[in-house]
N, C-alpha and C positions, 0 to 999 in steps of 0.2 A: 487932254493930258488928262486933266481930273477925271476924264471918262474911264481911261484904261487903266489908272493904277488899281481899281479891282480885281480888274480881270489878272491882271500881273500878281497881286495877293492872292486870289482865288487859285492861279497857276501851281504856286509855289507850295500850298498847304497841299493840293491834288499829286505833286512831288512827291510830297513828305507821306503821302497818305500810301502812295507807290510801292514806297521804299520800305514801310511798314507791312505790308502785306509780301513784299518777297523776301523779309527776313522772319516772316511765322512762315510762309511757306517753306525756306528752307530749314529753320527750326523742325516742322513738321515732318518734316523728311527724314532730317537727321534721327529724332526720334523715332521713324519708322525702321530706319534703317539699322539704328542698333537695337532695335526690337527684334528685327527679325535675324539680325545675329546670335542674340543670347537664346533667341529659341532653337536657333541651330545646334548651339552650342551644347544648350538642355541636351535637345535631343539625341545629339550625337553622344553625350554624356550617358540618358540614358539604354540605346542599343548598346553603348560599348558594357555595361553594369549586364545587357540580359544574358549577350556574347560572351560574357565571363563566366556569368550561371551556367551557360548552353553548354562550354567547354569544361569548364569543372566537371558536370554530370556527366559528359559524355567517358570524360577521362576515369571518372568513377563506375559506371557498367561497364568499359571497355576491361579495366581492374577486374571486375566478376568474371566477366566474360575469359579471361588468364587464366584465374583462378580454375573455372573448370573445367576446362583444355589440360590442366595441370594434372585435373585430379582426373579426367577420364584416363590421360597417358599414364597414370602410376596404376591403376583398378582391373580389376580384370571385369572385361565387357560381359554381357547378359546371355544367356543360353536363351534364352525367350526375349525377346524383343518387351511385349507387352506385359512383366514383369519386372522389369527395370526398376531400381528401387534409389538409387543412389540420386546424391544430391536432395536436397537445398543446402550451397555454400553461399557463404558471406564474403563479402571485400570492406574496409572502411577506409577512405581514400577522399582528401578534401574535406576531412570533417562532416562525409555519407557515408552512409551504411550502404551497400547494395545486397540483394539477394541476387543469385542464377539459380534457373530451373534447369532440365536437362529430361528429356524425352530420345529415346530408342525407336528410329521411324521406319529403319530398314534395316534388311539382313542382304550382304552382299556377297553371293559366291566366292570363292576362291579361286574356283575352276568350273567351267560350265565348256561340254566339251562335246562335238560331235564323233559320233564312234562309227556304228556302219552304217551303209544308204540301202536303201529300200521302204516299202512300205510296211510298218508294224502297228498291227490292227488289232493284235495276238496279245495278252497280260504276258508278260515273261515270272519265272516264279524264281524263289531265292530258295538254293537247294544247298541243305547240310547234311545230307545224307553222304554216312560212313565218315564224318569229320571232316566233310569238304564243307566248303564257303565260299560258292561261287552262286550267280546270276545267269539263268539258262531263257533264252528268247531267240523264237521263230520269226522270218519273213514272209511275204507273200510270194516271196521269189524262189522260195524252195528252202533259203539256209537258216542252221542254226547256230546262234554263235555263244560261247561260252566263257565268262569273265571272271575272272579271281574277285572278288566283292573287294573294291575299293581301288582297282584298277581298270585303265584305259584302253590295252592293246590288247585281244582276243587270246585266253589259252589255243584256243583252236575254233575252229567253224568248220560244217558239214552240211553236204548236200542231203537230203530228205527226199526227193525227188518231184514234190510240189510244192502249195503254199501250206502252209503252217494256218488249221483252223481251230487249234484249241492249245492252249496250256502245253506241255510237258510235263512227264511223270518218271522219278527216277525211283528204282526196286530195288532194296539191298537184301539178298541173299549170306550168305557165309562164306560164299565161295564166288561170291557175281557182281557184278550193280548192273542193271539193264537201264536205257534209255528209253522211251516212250514217247514218242511225236505223232499227234493225226496230223494227217498229210489228207488232199486230193488230188488223188495221180488216174490220169488212165495208163491202163497196159496190164502186162502179166503182173500176177502179183496181188495187186491191189484194185485194181478191176473200179477205178472211178474213188473211194471212200476206205481209208484205212488206216490203218495203224500201225509205224512205222520203231521195229525195236533194233536196240543198238547195246553192242557189246563197250561195255562204259567202264571197265575196268580199271583205265589207265590210258594217259597219252588221248589220243583222239578218238574217240569212238567205231566203229568198226558192224559195219553191218549185218543181221543178224539173220531176220525172217519179216513179214510182213502181218498183224492180224486183219485182215477184210474186216469192211463192215458193209450191213449194207443201205447202207443212208451215211451222212456227214458226219463227222464226229465233233458237235461242237462241246463239249462240256473236256473236263479233264480226267481222262482214265483212272481209273481207284487200283489202292491195291490194302493189302490189310494192314490195319494198325495195331501193334500190340501193347500189352502194359505190359508181359511179359515174352511167354516161347511165341516165335510164330506159328500158326497152325499151316500156312502156308502163301508161304513168302515170294514164291518165284512165280505168283498168278496173278494174271491183270483183266482187270474188272472193265467194261467196255462198254458205255450205252451211247448209241445212236441217236438223232434228230427223227428216225423214223420209229423209235418207241421202242429198240430193242432191245434188251443186256446180257451180255455174252461173257461169257467167261472163258479166258486163255491160258494154258501153261507156257509161260515162255523162257522155264531153264533154256540152257546153253543145248543141252542134250533132246530135248523135246524139240524143237525148230518151232515153236508157235503153232499149239495142237490146241483146239479147238474141244473146251471139255463140256459146255453145254448152252445153252439161249433161249430166253423166253423174252417175252411181250410185257412191258409195262402200261398201264395205265393210260398212258401221255406220253410227249414229248420231254425229256429229263432238261431239268432246271440245274443242277448243278452234279459237280463231281459224287458218283457212290462212293459213300463213307462205309468203310469195311474193319471189323471189328470180329477176334475171335468168337470162337461158338464154344461148341463143348467137343471131350468124345467122349464118346459111348462104348463100353465094349460089353460085349453079350458073348456068349457059348460059341455063335460059330463068325461071328464077324465084329468089326469094331466099324463105327460112326463116326467121320469128323466135321463138323461143319462151322460156317465163316457164316457172319451175321450181317448181312448190309441194307444202309440205309440211300435212300434216295429222293430228292426232292420230284417231282414231274406236275405239269401243267396239261389239263385236259378238259375234256367233257364233264368232268365231275369239280372244276375249279382247279386250287393249288392239294398237292396231297404229303403229306410225308410217309413212302409207301416203307415198307419193312418184309425182307425177303432172306430165307437163306438156301446158301449154295450147300448141298453134302456131298460126301462121298464116305461108300458102303463098300469096306473091302474084308471079303471072305477070309474066314484064317482056317478053314481046311479046304481040301479038294473038293468037297462035293458041294461047298458055297459059289456064290456067284457076287459079283462084284457089280454096283451102279451107283451114278452120278445124276443127282438133281438139284435143279433151283426153281423155287417155290414162295410164294407170298405167304407170307406170315399175318401182315395186320397191315393198316394204313389207317392215318390220321388225316383228316381235313383240316385245314390250319387256315384263318382269315386273310389271308391276303392279298385278296384276290386276283382274278384271272393274271395268265401271261405271267409266270413267275419267269425273276430273270436270273435267279441264284440265292447262292447263300453262303452264311459266314457262321463257322460256331466254335463255340465260348474254347473248348479242347479238343483234340483226337485223339487223349489216351483214355482206354476205356475201363482203367482201375476198378476196382470192386469200392462199390457205395460212391462213386461220382455220379454227377450232375451234367451233362453236355448240353446247352441248350444253342437252337440252330436260330439265327436272324436271317427270317426268308422274305426277300425283297420280291413286288411284281411289278410290272411296268406301269399298272393302272397308280401306283401310289402307294401301297397297301406295303406294312411289315410286318409282319406276324413271328410270334417266338413259340419253337416247340422246344420241348425236353425230350431227352433220353436217358431215362435212370439204369446205372448199372448194378442190378446184384449179383451176390451169388450165384455162382456154378461155373459161367455166369449167365445172367441171363438178362433180356435189356424190354425194357417198357416204354412207352409214347404217351407223352402228354402235351395238351396245347396248353398255353402258357399267357400269353396277353396277343393283343393285336393294336395297330393305329394306321392312319391315312395321312401322308403327308400330303402336301399342296405340290401339284408336277408331279409328271412321270418318272421313272427311276427305268434307265437304261442297263446297269451292269449292277454287279452283286453288292452288297454292303460288305463292311469290313468289321471287322471283331478287334478291340483293343484291350489288350492289360495294361493301359493308361496308368500314370503316376496317379496313386491312392483311390483307382477303382477303376471299373471296365466299364468301357462305352464303346457303342456303334458308331458306324460315318456312313450315311448314304448322301450318293449325289445325287441329284433332279435336274433332270432335262430344261429346267425352270430357271438355271443358275444360281441355284441355293445349294450349300452344304448343310445338311442334319447333322449334329452332334443327338446321341439318342443317350441316356445312358440304360442298365441293363434290366429294366421295365418299361421299354420303348417310351419312358419321359425326354419332353423335349429339353436338352440344357442348353445348346448352342448352337448358333448356326451362323453361315458365312452368306451375306446377299451381296453377290455378283454387280449388284446396279451400278457402281462407279467403272466397269467393266462391259458395261453391255448385258449382264447376265447371260454369258454364252453358256448352251449346253455341256453338263456333266456327263460323257457318257465314260466315265471309268471308273471304276472301284478305286476311294479314297485311302490315304496308309497315315501311319503315324511313328514316330519315333520315338524314342527314349525319353523326350524331355514334353511329350506329350503336345508334338505341332502335329497339324494334319498337313496333307498333301494331295490334291487330284490336279488332275490332268482337263482339262476344257478344250472346247470345239476352237477359241480361237486361238490356239495354238501355244499357249502356257501352261506352267505348270505353276499352282500357286501353293504356296507357303502361307498357313493361315494359326493364329496362334489364339488359344483361351484366354477373354478378356480378364481384367481382373475386376473389372465391375458390369452387369445388361449381358446381353443374351448376342448381341453382334461380337463377331468375331474378327482380330485385326489381322491385316493384310501385310503379312511383314517380308513377303518376298516372290517376287514374279521372273519366270525365265522358261525361255523355251525357241520355237522354232519358229513360229507361226504358220504350222500346216495343223490341223485338228492331232489333238492326242486323244489316241486311242488304245494303245498300251498301257493301261495302270502305271506309275508309279513304282516303286520295289525298293522299301527305305532300309535302311542299316546305318549301323553303331559303329563306332570304334574299335566294337568287339569283335566285329564284321568283317575289318581290315580298313575299313574308312581312316585317313589320316588322320586328322583337325576336327571332328566331328559328324554329325548325323551326311552320308551320302545319297544319290539316289540314282535308279537307271528309270528309263521308260521309253516309250518312242511315239510318234507322230505318224499318222498314215498318209495315202495321199504319196508324192514325192517327198515322200518323209525319210527322215533318220531316224536310229534311235541316239539316246544321249547321255551321258554321263554328270552330274553335278555334283562340288564337294560343295558343303558347307563347313564354314571355318568359324576365325574369331574376327572378320570385317562387319561393322554396325556403321551406321548412316544413324549421326545424333544430332538433335537440334538443339541449342543453347540460348537463353532469354534471360537478360539480364535489365535490372531499374534500379533504380532510386526505390528502397523501399522505408516503409517507415521509420523502420528500427527495431530491438528489441527481438530479432532475428524474424519475424515478417517476412513474409516472400509476399506480403501485397504491397502494390507499387503507389508511391506517395507524390510521383513528378516523371514527367516525359522528359527528352528523348529515354527511349528505351531500344533497349541493343537484340539485335537475331542476328546466331550466328548456325550455318550449317558444316560438321565438317565429320572428315571418312575418322573412324578408330580403327588398328588393328590390321590398316593396309597391308597385303603382303608385299606390293611393290617401296611399303616403307621400309628403311635399315632396319633389320631385327622385328618385323609385320610388329611393333606395338607402338607407330607413332600417330600421331594427329596430322589429319590434312584438311585444312579448312577451304571448303570450296565457296562459299562466298556468306557474305555478312551484311548488316543495313539497318541505321536506325530508323527508326518509326515511333511514331505518335497516334495509339491509336484515337 
């Protein structure tokens, strides 16, 4: 029994030790549990503070965007996106100041409509003869359409007997108006290539006669442009691709009488430019002349040729009459071989005028040649400047009397539109890299705001704007059919019958159509808001930021002055 006493005493000590250990374990567990609960509560509190702060900032930037939308709704949209200078605007909410900036990203047409079917590869014209204001265009099926500018329904359409090969020309006299359309047509009267002449004094034009040509006519026929009284108002000057220059009397009584024909020193690259010459009286005759300027390309390169058409009429019964067409002189221009056309700064030959031609060639060269009008009148030619652009050129340039300055637009097959000043210095360009650099084989055009338009082989017409800084132009809009655009855009404004702003016509080749686009006051705007550093600063001091894209002035919105939110997102850069 004495031997068991120590054993029982040790067991009691061990029991007390086990109870103490368990108690310590419980206390430790409770401590861990309480610590975890306190950590969770602290974390939840910190998360709650973060969420509250974020919600406050989001509410602040949301309010700023709402302020921006209100400002957009209450102000006039810019005519030119790239020069939209509205904003920034500010809002103070939740003790924070937010700034919102906006940028115009695109112009949305009010109307984009297909007109006539067919392949349109020849340029149309904007005809303002005799107070008219219309768009004339012909297609490969041999139909010519007339639209009152700004209208989508044709005033008339006529069949001209064959594919249209060059832009039409309208000739006006005091008693008649003639429409001249170059066509390719086999058969009597035309014999393959000719210019069809129509009486265009009112209503649907009626056919009068054919002006035959030895080869296809690929340049627009010329007619006298006068600063005063016309000397030969009813004469047509027709240059064909075989190198012939012919003069026809297309008066309604003459029925297209050939006056004279001569051979040029190459293939014509541009429309004959015809100015009134002199009237010389002598004892037995009176000689009346016209001065003709035409760009040709051939073995001598690109040349501006000066020709004189003269009619000598005897004033007595013993005298004789004669008609002549002779070359007066020529000017070699440094545009390079294979000229594709020209654009003239003015076609009004007033005394003292200095008329400048911008001449482009397929090799990418552009040259300036000047015609100076002296008293008499007399005419002289001189070279002015030349430049070489990267890439080939497929169509004539465009001379723009743009706001504040004269500019020359040239499209290239490398997918770049070049805007040159009147000395051929590069001012701006649009590099179509983002669109795959589609070839530009059209003549560009510009509107009254200084925006430029060109058609490309990807089937779209591009509306590009002069930037506020740098040389790369801003692409404000793109519209089209998906078929190559080869009938150059013809642009007008509200003074021409466009309803709400610039409008334009153009045509596509292949299985294409002609089209009308009306631009108005519909714009796409991007708004960006953030909590600012204060004091009217647009610098962002904290995230998140808010982006919103809105359509402003959509005709689908009541009154055309509302704002439609296309999308929005919070973000942290």
